[in-house]
C-alpha positions as CSV (number, residue, x, y, z in Angstrom):
1,M,0.2,-0.1,-0.3
2,T,1.0,3.3,-0.8
3,I,-0.5,6.4,1.7
4,T,-2.2,9.0,-0.5
5,S,-4.0,10.9,2.7
6,Q,-3.7,11.8,6.3
7,D,-6.7,10.2,6.7
8,E,-5.4,6.7,5.5
9,L,-2.1,7.4,7.9
10,E,-4.2,8.0,10.8
11,A,-6.4,4.7,10.2
12,L,-3.2,2.5,10.0
13,R,-2.1,4.3,13.2
14,R,-5.3,3.2,15.2
15,I,-5.2,-0.2,13.9
16,G,-1.3,-0.6,14.5
17,R,-1.5,0.7,18.1
18,I,-4.3,-2.1,18.5
19,V,-2.2,-5.0,17.4
20,A,0.9,-3.5,19.6
21,T,-1.2,-3.0,22.6
22,V,-2.7,-6.6,22.1
23,L,0.9,-8.1,21.7
24,R,2.3,-6.1,24.8
25,D,-0.4,-7.3,26.6
26,M,-0.4,-11.1,25.7
27,G,3.5,-10.5,26.7
28,K,2.9,-9.6,30.0
29,A,0.1,-12.4,30.7
30,L,2.4,-15.4,29.3
31,E,3.6,-17.8,32.1
32,P,4.3,-21.2,32.5
33,G,1.7,-23.3,33.0
34,M,-0.9,-21.9,30.7
35,T,-1.6,-23.3,27.2
36,T,-1.5,-21.4,24.1
37,L,-4.7,-21.4,23.5
38,E,-5.2,-19.9,26.9
39,L,-2.5,-16.9,25.7
40,D,-4.5,-16.6,22.3
41,A,-7.7,-16.4,24.4
42,I,-6.5,-13.3,25.8
43,G,-5.2,-11.9,22.4
44,R,-8.9,-12.5,20.7
45,K,-10.5,-10.6,23.8
46,G,-8.4,-7.9,23.2
47,L,-8.5,-7.5,19.5
48,E,-12.4,-7.9,20.3
49,A,-12.3,-5.1,22.3
50,H,-11.1,-2.6,20.0
51,G,-13.7,-4.2,17.2
52,A,-10.8,-5.4,15.2
53,R,-10.6,-8.7,13.4
54,S,-7.6,-11.4,13.6
55,A,-6.2,-11.0,10.0
56,P,-4.7,-14.2,9.8
57,E,-8.4,-15.8,10.1
58,L,-9.8,-13.4,8.2
59,D,-7.3,-13.7,5.0
60,Y,-6.3,-17.2,5.5
61,N,-8.9,-19.0,7.7
62,F,-6.2,-19.4,10.1
63,P,-6.9,-21.4,13.0
64,G,-6.4,-18.9,15.4
65,A,-6.7,-15.4,16.8
66,T,-2.7,-15.0,16.4
67,C,0.4,-16.9,15.5
68,I,2.0,-18.1,18.4
69,S,5.6,-19.9,18.5
70,V,7.0,-22.3,20.9
71,G,10.3,-23.5,21.3
72,N,13.2,-23.9,23.8
73,A,17.0,-23.1,24.1
74,S,17.9,-26.3,21.5
75,G,15.4,-25.6,18.7
76,C,12.6,-24.0,17.9
77,E,9.1,-23.0,16.1
78,V,9.9,-20.3,14.7
79,A,6.3,-18.9,12.8
80,H,2.8,-19.3,12.0
81,G,2.4,-21.8,15.5
82,V,-1.6,-22.7,15.8
83,P,-2.9,-22.3,19.1
84,G,-3.6,-25.2,21.0
85,A,-3.2,-27.3,24.0
86,R,0.8,-27.3,24.2
87,V,1.5,-26.2,27.7
88,I,4.1,-23.2,28.1
89,K,7.3,-24.1,30.2
90,A,9.5,-22.5,32.3
91,G,12.4,-21.9,29.6
92,D,10.7,-21.4,26.7
93,L,11.5,-19.1,23.7
94,V,7.8,-18.1,22.7
95,N,7.1,-15.9,19.5
96,I,4.1,-13.9,19.4
97,D,2.6,-12.3,15.9
98,V,-0.6,-10.4,16.3
99,S,-2.1,-9.1,13.0
100,A,-5.2,-7.3,13.0
101,E,-8.0,-5.5,10.6
102,L,-10.0,-2.9,11.2
103,G,-12.1,-0.3,9.0
104,G,-10.4,-2.0,5.9
105,F,-6.6,-1.1,6.9
106,Y,-4.4,-3.8,8.2
107,G,-1.6,-3.8,11.4
108,D,0.9,-6.3,11.4
109,T,3.8,-6.7,14.7
110,G,5.4,-9.6,16.6
111,A,7.7,-10.4,19.5
112,S,9.5,-13.1,21.0
113,F,9.5,-13.8,24.5
114,A,11.7,-16.0,26.6
115,V,10.1,-17.4,29.5
116,P,12.0,-17.3,32.8
117,P,14.7,-18.7,33.8
118,V,16.3,-17.5,30.5
119,R,20.1,-18.7,29.9
120,P,22.7,-15.9,28.8
121,H,22.5,-16.7,25.5
122,I,19.0,-16.4,24.7
123,T,18.8,-13.4,26.6
124,R,21.9,-11.9,24.2
125,L,20.0,-13.6,21.4
126,C,16.7,-11.6,21.9
127,R,18.4,-8.1,22.4
128,D,20.1,-8.4,19.4
129,G,16.6,-9.8,17.5
130,K,16.0,-6.5,18.3
131,R,18.7,-4.2,17.5
132,A,18.6,-6.8,14.0
133,M,15.0,-5.5,13.3
134,W,16.0,-1.8,14.5
135,E,18.9,-1.8,12.0
136,G,16.8,-2.7,9.1
137,I,14.4,0.0,10.0
138,G,17.5,2.4,9.9
139,A,18.0,1.9,6.5
140,V,14.4,3.3,5.6
141,R,14.1,6.4,3.6
142,S,12.4,8.0,0.4
143,D,14.1,6.7,-2.8
144,A,16.7,4.4,-0.8
145,R,16.7,0.9,-2.2
146,L,14.9,-1.8,-0.3
147,A,18.4,-3.7,-0.8
148,D,19.9,-1.8,2.2
149,I,17.4,-3.1,4.8
150,G,18.8,-6.3,4.1
151,E,22.3,-5.5,4.0
152,R,22.5,-3.5,7.2
153,I,20.7,-6.5,9.1
154,E,23.0,-9.5,7.9
155,R,26.6,-7.1,8.4
156,F,24.8,-7.0,12.0
157,A,24.1,-10.7,12.3
158,D,27.6,-11.7,10.6
159,K,29.1,-9.3,13.3
160,G,27.4,-11.0,16.2
161,G,28.0,-14.8,14.9
162,Y,24.2,-15.2,13.7
163,T,22.3,-16.7,10.9
164,L,19.2,-15.6,9.6
165,I,16.1,-17.5,8.1
166,R,16.3,-17.2,4.3
167,N,12.9,-17.9,3.2
168,L,11.0,-15.9,5.5
169,A,10.9,-12.3,4.3
170,S,9.0,-8.7,5.0
171,H,6.2,-7.6,3.0
172,G,3.9,-5.0,2.3
173,V,0.8,-4.3,4.2
174,G,-1.9,-2.1,4.9
175,R,-5.2,-3.1,2.8
176,S,-4.5,-6.7,3.4
177,L,-1.9,-8.6,5.6
178,H,0.3,-9.7,2.6
179,E,0.7,-7.1,-0.8
180,E,3.2,-5.2,-2.6
181,P,6.4,-4.7,-2.2
182,D,6.6,-8.7,-1.7
183,S,9.4,-10.7,-0.6
184,I,11.3,-8.0,1.0
185,A,14.5,-9.8,2.0
186,T,16.2,-9.2,5.6
187,W,19.2,-10.8,4.7
188,R,21.8,-9.5,1.9
189,D,19.9,-9.9,-1.9
190,R,22.0,-8.3,-4.9
191,S,19.1,-9.2,-7.1
192,E,16.9,-6.7,-5.0
193,R,16.5,-3.7,-7.6
194,R,13.4,-2.1,-6.2
195,R,13.2,1.6,-4.0
196,M,11.3,2.9,-1.4
197,H,9.0,5.8,-1.6
198,D,7.0,8.4,0.1
199,G,4.1,6.5,1.8
200,L,5.0,3.3,1.1
201,V,4.1,0.8,3.6
202,F,5.6,-2.5,4.8
203,T,6.6,-4.8,7.9
204,I,10.3,-5.4,8.7
205,E,10.6,-8.8,10.3
206,P,14.4,-10.3,10.7
207,F,14.5,-14.0,12.2
208,L,17.4,-14.0,13.8
209,S,18.9,-17.1,14.4
210,L,22.1,-19.1,16.5
211,G,22.3,-21.2,13.5
212,A,19.3,-21.9,11.2
213,T,19.2,-20.6,8.0
214,Y,15.7,-21.9,6.6
215,A,11.8,-22.7,8.2
216,D,10.4,-25.7,7.4
217,E,6.8,-26.6,7.2
218,T,5.4,-28.9,10.0
219,D,2.3,-31.8,9.4
220,D,-0.2,-29.5,10.4
221,G,0.1,-27.1,7.8
222,W,1.0,-24.0,9.3
223,T,3.7,-24.0,11.7
224,L,7.3,-23.4,11.0
225,I,10.5,-24.8,12.4
226,A,14.3,-23.6,12.3
227,D,16.2,-25.8,10.0
228,P,18.6,-26.9,11.3
229,A,17.1,-26.9,14.8
230,A,18.4,-23.7,16.6
231,P,16.8,-21.0,19.0
232,T,15.4,-18.5,16.6
233,V,13.9,-14.7,17.0
234,Q,11.9,-12.3,15.3
235,Y,10.7,-8.8,16.2
236,E,8.3,-7.0,13.6
237,H,7.2,-3.4,13.3
238,S,5.0,-2.2,10.6
239,L,6.1,1.0,9.2
240,V,5.4,3.8,6.4
241,V,8.3,5.7,4.3
242,T,9.2,9.3,4.0
243,K,11.7,11.4,3.5
244,S,12.7,11.9,6.5
245,G,13.0,8.3,7.6
246,P,10.7,5.7,8.7
247,V,7.1,6.2,10.8
248,I,6.3,3.3,12.9
249,L,2.9,2.6,13.0
250,T,2.9,-0.5,15.6
251,M,3.8,1.0,19.0
252,A,1.4,0.7,22.2
């Protein structure tokens, strides 16, 4: 989507605040002993309280209001986890992805949460997962190359000894959950020739890992797991491109 009016920007900010607030509240409620379905119910209630609809349910008939992916210090689900009977345990690494629609506009955000007790290398991974996202965000401005995003993120990942999942990319968002510009790499992509322009709306969501480079689909047809098995985190914001840099939409 490319924004053409102040009204569109305000509508995107509205749904962006909603998904950010729901993500924050789910993260605060997360604790050992609860199931992913119980955590999802908190997200559903939060969305409904604001009149918003779950985007994955609306657009893809996903079996849950939010995506909740669970792993641990040895390896993990990385995306599109289906809420269910799985019990969250101490030491788990939980990724929550919240996306929703309100009045024809979409917001999309996500974050990884480490359930105490947290091992030092997981604490570092979570910290650097956020930093990797902000490295990419720092490349956003009108007329810059989309490739600049992935180049900055990969440079940061290499310096820290991390890998990146290379089949899960950022994407356009706004009037639907996934739209043009499609497949914005969060790694170095020398074939990328597209440029950013004023009003362009998209996500930045690198998957930073301690060894995985690919996400494999499981038998449920939704959940993606790290390959090779390794702890992996994802942090995501939706934003708008301007001449002076990015406007972050998904802030609580």
